[in-house]
N, C-alpha and C positions, 0 to 999 in steps of 0.2 A: 290388643285385638283379640276378640273372643272366638276361638276356633275349636275349643275342646269338644263342644257339642257336635261339631261336624266330624272330628276325627276320633270321637270317643271310643268307638269299637272298630278298630281297623284290623282286618285279618286278611291273609293272602290265600286265595283259592286258585290253584294252578298258577297262571302268570298274571292274573287280574286282581286288582284291589277291590275289596268289598267293604263298603261303609255300613257297619251295623247300626242299629238304633243307638241314639245318644245314650251315654252312660252318665246318670246323675252324679255318681261318685267322682267322675273326672271333672264335671262341672264344679262340684264343691271344692275339689283340689285347686282348680283354677282360681276360684274365689279366695281361697286361703292364700295363694301366691300373690294375688292382687292386694290383699290386706297387708301382707308382710312387705310388699314393695313400697307401701305408703309410710313405712317406718324410716325411710330415708328421703331426702329431698331430690334424689337423683331420679331420672327416668330409668325404669328397669325393664329389661326384656328377657324372657325365659322360654326355653324350649327343652322338653324332656321326652325321651323315647325309651320305653321298655323294649329293648332290642328283641327279646325272644317272642313277645306276644304282639308287638306293634302298637300297644296302648300308648297314647301320645297326648301331651298337654302343652299349651303354648299361651303365653301372654306377650303381646307385641312381638310375636315370633317372626313376622315378615318385615319388621322395621329395621332400618340400617343403624348399626351402632359402631362407634370406633373400636377397633380390635386392640389397640395398643400392642402389647407384647404377645397377645394371643395370636397375632398375625404370624408368629413363628411356627405355628402348626401347619398352615398351608404351605409355607416355605419348605418346611421339613418334608412334607408329602412330596413336593416337587423333587427334592434331592433324592429321596428314596425311589421315586419313579424313574429318574434319570439313571440311577445306579442299576435298577432292575432292567432297564433297556440297554445297558452296556455303554451309556454315554459318559459316565464318569465312574470312578471307583471311590469307595469310602476311605480307602487308605491313601488316596492322593494327597500330597503335602501342599500346603498353602503357606507362603512366606508372608509374615506380617510386616508392613511398612509403617512409618510414623503416621501417615494419613489414615491408616486403618484403625487408629485408636479413637473410638467414638464415645460420645457422652452417655450418661445414664447408668443403668444398672449393670452389674457384672464385675469381673475382676481383671480382665485383660488390660484395660487402660490403667488400672491402678498398679499392677504388678509386673507387666511384661513390656515396659516402654523402652527398653534398650534394644538396639538392633540385634538381629540374629535369632529370631524366634520363628519357628515353622510348626504348624499343627496340621494333622490330618483332617479331612473333611468330616470324618466321623467324630473326632474330638471337638471340632468346631460346632457341629450339631448338638453334641452333648452339652457343651457350655451354654449354647443358646436356649436350650429347653430346660435343663436342670437348674441353672442359676440365673436364667434370663439375661445372659450377657449380650449387650447390644452390639459391641464390636464383633463378636462371634456371629450374631444374627446377620449383620451386613456382609460379612465374609461369606456366610452361607447363601445369602441372597445373590451375591455375585456368582457363586458357583452354580446356583440354580438357573442362571440365565437372565436374572434381573426381574423387576416387578411384572413386566408385561408377560413374561414366560409363565410366571406363577399364576397370574390371573387367567391366562389362556388355558392352563391345566384345569383350573377350577371350572371354567366354562365347558371344557371337554367332559368333565364329570357331571355336568348339569347343575352346577352350583353357582349360578349367576349372581347370587347374593353375597359372594365372597370376593373382595377386591384387594389387590396389592398394587399400590401406586408409587410409593416412595421408599427409600431406604429408611431405617430407623433414625439415622442421624438427621436426615432432612425433615422427617416427621416431627422429631423433637424440636428442631429449630423453628418449624412453623408453629407448634404449640407454644413455644416460649416467646414468640413475637419477634424472632430474629428476621429482619427483612432482607438482608443481603448476605450471601455466603460467598467466600472466595472459591476459586476452582478447587476441586477435590484434591488435586495434587499438592495444594498448599495447606491442607488441613493439618493441624497439630493438636495435641492434647490441651496445651495451654490456650490455644485459640478459642476453644469452646467456652472456657471459663470467661474470657474477656467478652465474647459475644453475648452470652446470657446475662452477665453482670451489667452490660450497657443498656439493657432494655428496662425502661421504667415499669414499676409494678402495674400502673394503670394500663399500659400497652400490653403487658403480659396477660392480664386478665381479659382484655378485649380480644386478644388472639385466642385464648382458651374458649371463649364464647363462640367465636367464629368457627373454630375447628370442630366444635361439637356438631355443627350443621354441615360440615364438609363431607361429601360422599366418598372421598378418597380413603382408602385403607379401612373400609368398614366391612361388616358382615351382618347378615341377619342371623338371629339365634337359630332359626329353623334350618338354614343351610349349614351352619357350623355343626349342628347336631347330626345332620345327615352325614357330614364328613367324618365325624367322630365314630358314628355307627359303622361306617365302611372301614375305617381303620381297625376297629375291633373285630369285624368280620373277616379281615384279611383278604379283601377282594380288590384292593387297589393295586397291589403288586405282589411279587412272590412271597411266600410265607416267611422266608428268612428276613426280608426287609420289613415286613409287617410286624414280625416279632420284635425286631430291633426298635421300631417306632414306638410300640406299646411299652417296651421296657424302659426306654429313655423317658417317656412321659410318666411312668410310675416312679421314677427317681426324682421328679420335680421337687425342688426344695422350697419354692416360694408359695405364698398364699396359704399358710397353715391355718389361718382364721377364716378362710373362704369356704369353698365346697367341702373341705375336710373338717372345718372348724368345729361342728357339733355332731359329726358322725361318730358311731361307736369306735372306740380305740381299736386299731388294727384293720379297719376297713380299707380294702384295696381301692385306690383311686389313681387312674392314669390321667393326668391333667396338665393344663398350662394356664398361667395367669396373665393378666395384662393390667398395667397401671400407667396413667398419664393424667395430667391435671383434671380433676373432677370425674375421672373414669376409673372404675374398679370392675374387672372382669375375671371370670374363671370358667374354663370349659374342660370337660373331661368325661371319662367313663367310670361309673361307680359299680363295684361288684357287690351284689346283695348277698346276704347270708344264706347258707345252705345251698339249695338248688334254685334260689330265687332269680337267678339270671343277672342281667346287667342293665344299667340305665345310662344312656348317653345324655349328657346334660350341658346346656350352655346358659350361663347367666351373665348378661351384660348390663352395665349401668353407664349413664352419662349425665353431665350437667350438674353434678353435685357441687355445692359451695360449702359443705360441712366437712369435718375431718374424715379422712379415709376410713377410719374405723367404723363410722356409722354405716357406710355402704357395705363394708365387710360383714358386719353383723347381720344385715338384711340378706346378703348372699348366703351366709351360713345357715340362717333360719329357713330360707327357701329350700336350700339343699336338703336339710334334715326333714322338712315336711314332705318333699318329693320322695326321699329315701323311705320314710315310714309308710307312705301310701303304697309304693310299689313292693316293698317287703311284705306288707300285709296282703296285698293282692296275690303275690306269688305263694304266700303261705296258704291262702284260701283255695287257690287253684291247684296246689300241691305238686303239679308237674309243670316244668317250663316247656313250652311248645317250641318247635323249630322256628328259627329266626326268619321273618320276612324282610323284604327290602324296607328301608326307611320310607315314611309317608311322602308322597309327592305333593 
């Protein structure tokens, strides 16, 4: 969807948004993004906001994309908001049960499968964001009040394009073509292997295609970028929790070949990746050099049938193109202006 021409020059005057004349350079940037998106067979959605100036570009920015593990960002926002409201404490301990060992990425299910493990909510959040641990993410989701509570928080923030509908375990089961799950109390680590292994490849691929069209657990690039900008601006909750949120995203270890892949060495990026069959995502905030400011950036892909690395390369090239544009813009404007609200 082409909206750069509409949002090309967005500046804040008092409390009102003013849409300035279309900026041809932003239109060219959008065209570059569209060209790079065609280097993968995936459908690609991009939204990028220069936080300080409000300059904004978007390709398919209002289309829904599967979040995969990028969904851990809105869940973490709910956790921090509840902590800020005094409804939980980050030091609160959570005891892991055998049923809490969920499939997919992470280390908890691989290393901590004997009884007797308890982790603080803060450590659970750290594992979910930094190494994208799925067991930790589902423990975090439970502490957050469940999917409906997270979605309600997003709606309260005006981010209707961000949905959380299932646990990561159920999401992966659906993507894998698992048709029937036993009650959660009966889940075990070995059970997941048996269930996934029993699905024929043809059924697994059919489930992948179906899930790509499923509205559950999706986000629009535009709303995810708005959420990222508000995390960076520290206006979602008290500064102590906002700082913790940014710091844990800065420690993210996954996706080295995505948003960060082609950026200059040492560039600060607070981000979170997402990966599931045919989906390669990365969302975060890039710090530009000098006084260049910050870019909130969401890149989602879906529907690829090629190796993951193909989409990763497209994500990295799009990220570098956006970085170069806004770094040059900041260089030419010489002074970063006060930050407006993200575009509506």
